[in-house]
C-alpha positions, 0 to 999 in steps of 0.5 A, a space after each residue: 532484542 526486538 521489539 514487535 511493532 504494532 500498528 493500531 486504527 480504527 473509528 472506535 478511537 476508546 477501543 483503539 486507546 485502550 488496546 493500546 495501552 494494555 498492549 504498550 504496559 501489559 507486554 512491552 511491544 512497539 505501539 503506535 497510534 494512528 487515524 483511522 483516513 486513507 491518506 495518514 495509513 498509506 502515509 505512515 505503514 511504508 514508514 513504519 513498517 508494522 509487522 501486525 494492524 489492528 483495526 477498531 472498529 465502530 458505527 461503519 458504513 460502506 465507505 470508511 469499511 474501502 477506506 482499509 482497502 488502501 491497507 493491502 496495497 501498504 501490505 506488499 510492502 512487507 507481511 503484515 498480520 491484519 487483526 479486526 476488532 468489531 462487534 457482530 452488525 460491523 464485522 457483517 458490513 466489514 466481509 461485505 465491502 472490504 477490498 482485503 483479502 485476510 484478516 483476523 476478527 476479535 470480537 468484542 468486548 474484546 479478549 485480552 487472551 486471545 488476544 495475546 494469544 495471536 499477538 505471541 504466535 505472531 511474534 515467536 515468527 519474526 523474532 524467528 525471522 520467518 516474515 511471511 515475504 520473506 518465506 521461499 515457494 515454488 510455483 508450477 505454473 500450470 498455463 505457460 502461454 498464457 498472457 500474463 497481464 502487466 504490472 505497473 507501479 503507481 507513486 504519487 504521495 495521494 490516496 485518493 488520486 492513488 486509487 483512482 489510477 487504481 481503480 481506472 486499470 484494475 481491468 487491464 494491468 496489475 497495479 501496485 500502488 505506492 506514496 513515494 520515491 523511498 517506497 518505490 525503490 523498495 518494492 522494486 527492490 522485490 518484485 519487476 514492473 513493467 512500467 513506473 506512473 510518477 506524480 512528478 511534484 511530491 515531497 523530499 523526492 520529487 519525481 525527476 530525483 527519482 525518475 534520474 536514480 531510476 535511469 542511473 540503476 542498469 536494474 530499473 534503467 529499462 523501466 518507460 515512464 510516465 509522468 503524472 502532472 497537474 495543470 500547473 505543472 503542465 509547462 514545466 514538464 513540458 520543458 522538463 519532458 526534452 531534458 529527462 525523455 520520459 515516455 510521457 506524461 498526463 494531467 492530473 484528474 486522468 479518465 480511463 480511456 486517456 491514461 489507458 491509451 497511453 499507457 498502451 502507446 508504450 507497451 503495446 
């Protein structure tokens, strides 16, 4: 039988450890403990694909709360229920500064009864195959002539670089962030994109390999690709351009004006 996979993170390590122990011992859930660092979360969540993420807050600041905004991007790869464990002060701060759209708050001290009740509700949907992202719904556009924003997919193993790209582009485009070539193809199987910003140097599957796979697949071959590269790889990328013929490259870290101008050159 499938086990509900739950990822526990947050600055409050004592609460996080206590929650992990109870979940594993009382309910036999598949529990993963994860550091509350942006890069670690961005690498772990798409790989583990938890159905529930529990964030245990403690002595938060505006900056530490923004760390969890990366989970909004991770959620695009599948349905995730977010539960935030917090006292009243951290809850107010979280609501004020978070970029996350939907979550459930659980007050401290933690009521295991309330937590288990919510988890059992999620587990029932999970075991019945009713994940939120698998449900079919109809939407009728009230303004079909309205110009749709272009959808940009950014692929980079650095969460910091990805968040900077999103900050540069969010005014003009819908932007989805993923941390690997593997996750890029998962996303592409679910959503249409208009352009891909692709990091040249990545572990496991580097930019050129991802590019070749895209061009070899008729479903994705039409998507324009712009490579993202550091200054040290610039000469290598220029040589690669001759062979692969992408739509161009941008040197990281890029200025907003340079990145937007390059995308406009390609998409118009």
